[in-house]
N, C-alpha and C positions, 0 to 999 in steps of 0.2 A: 183591684186595692194594689196601690203600690206598698213596699215596704215602707215606705216613712209616715205612711198613712196611718199603716198597721201600729207604728213605734210607737205612731203618737197618741193613738186611741185605747192604745195598754200601754202604755205610760198614764194616760185621763184617766182612765180605768183602775190602777192602783192608788193614784191619791185617791182619784172617792171613796175605794173601797177603804182605805184607812183613814180618812176623815181629813191627810192631805192637806187637800185641795180646800178645802171652807177653810184652815191656818189658815195658810198661803193669801188668799182672799183680805180675809183680818188682816196681814199682817203690809198687804201692796198698797189699805185702803189707810192706815193710819201709817204708811209710811208718806203719799201721797197731798195728805192732808198738813203732816210734818213740813213739806219742803216747799206747800206754798202752792202744788199742783191746780189740789179742787179750787183756791180763791183762783187763778188762774181760770177755767174753767170759766167758773160759774161766771166769769166780767167778762170771758169771748163769746159765750151764749148770750150777756144782756148787750155786746156788741152789733151780736149778729140780728138777735130779735130787734133793736131799731133798727138797724139798717135798710133789714127786708119787710119790717111790721107781720105784727103779730097775728095778722087777719091773713096775710098770705103765707104764713110758715107751717105746716104740720112740725110735728114732734120728729117721725120721719125725714126730714128736709133738714134739723137743726141735727140731727145728728150724724148724718150726714155730711156738712158742711164742719159740726169739728171735731169729728172722731181724727182726719189727718191732722191736723195739732195735737190734737191728745197723744196720739198716740207719739209723736214726734218728738212734744216737749215731758215725755218722760222724762226723769233724768236718771243718765247711762247708772251712777252710783246705790241705786232703786233697783233696774232693774239685774244690773252683777246679784245685789245679792241677796232674788228674786231665784237667780237660776241656781246657783249657790247653795239653798235653801236646798231647790229639788234633787241637782246630783247630789245634796248629801244623802237623801232619801235616798234613791235612787239603790245607792253604796247603800246602803244601811240596809234593803227592803230587797233585795236580785237573788 
């Protein structure tokens, strides 16, 4: 296991143990709904289903199809806020 992988695992463990991971997930859900991202992704899913046909599409196929757009369209402000929250948490609990 390389240094980056160990560091990510350690950070994730600390966030999980202290309940911060769940709080961050709730914040992320709220922010994505607030900025319209969730509605955009819902519309994108409907478009993909119409294009491919429901009978020719598994959940796994749909997830693989929408994930790149989903990740690319998360607003920078949301990413920055989460990163700030994580850094603040780690600074307080280091």
